[in-house]
C-alpha positions in Angstrom: -38.2 -33.5 24.3 -38.3 -29.7 24.4 -38.4 -27.4 27.5 -41.9 -25.5 26.0 -43.6 -29.6 25.9 -42.0 -30.4 29.6 -43.1 -26.9 30.9 -47.0 -27.9 29.3 -46.5 -30.9 31.1 -45.7 -29.5 34.2 -48.5 -27.2 34.4 -51.1 -30.1 34.1 -50.0 -32.1 37.0 -49.8 -28.9 39.0 -53.4 -28.0 37.7 -54.7 -31.5 38.5 -53.5 -31.2 42.3 -56.1 -30.6 44.5 -55.9 -27.0 46.2 -56.0 -29.2 49.8 -53.2 -30.8 48.5 -51.1 -27.6 47.5 -51.6 -26.0 50.5 -50.4 -28.9 53.0 -47.5 -28.9 50.6 -46.6 -25.8 51.2 -47.2 -25.7 55.0 -44.8 -28.7 54.9 -42.2 -27.2 53.0 -42.4 -24.1 55.9 -42.2 -26.5 58.6 -39.4 -28.5 57.0 -37.5 -25.2 56.4 -37.9 -24.2 59.9 -36.9 -27.2 61.6 -34.0 -27.4 59.5 -33.0 -23.9 60.4 -33.7 -24.4 63.8 -31.3 -27.9 64.0 -28.6 -26.2 61.8 -28.3 -23.1 64.3 -27.3 -25.6 67.1 -24.3 -26.3 65.0 -21.2 -25.6 65.5 -20.2 -23.8 62.2 -18.3 -21.2 60.7 -18.9 -19.1 57.2 -16.4 -20.0 54.5 -15.2 -16.6 54.6 -14.1 -17.1 58.3 -12.6 -20.9 57.3 -10.6 -19.2 54.8 -9.4 -16.6 57.1 -8.2 -19.0 59.8 -6.8 -21.0 56.9 -4.6 -18.3 56.1 -3.7 -17.1 59.5 -2.7 -21.0 60.3 -0.4 -20.8 57.1 1.1 -17.5 58.0 1.8 -19.1 61.8 3.4 -22.3 60.4 5.7 -20.1 57.9 6.6 -18.1 61.2 7.1 -21.6 63.0 9.7 -22.8 60.1 11.3 -19.3 60.1 11.9 -19.7 63.9 12.6 -23.4 64.0 15.5 -22.2 61.3 17.0 -19.5 63.8 17.2 -22.3 66.9 18.7 -24.7 64.6 21.8 -21.8 63.3 22.2 -20.9 67.0 22.9 -24.5 68.0 25.0 -24.8 65.7 26.7 -21.6 66.4 27.3 -22.8 69.9 28.4 -25.9 69.0 31.1 -24.4 66.8 
């Protein structure tokens, strides 16, 4: 089935829906969006960018801890010699 035929069928269906139903659907869509936005704003979430930054920070900290552990281990070996 080609895109033009699908578009024609969708237009026919849309044209057959009474105006009152279209208005109701539009207002319901707005209300649902509003409720979703309110609920999402209550969640403790971060943006993908903030997450990436924190992930990079954590990686650098992990590397630093590994370096410090090696230094401590070397110091302990020197002390034991």
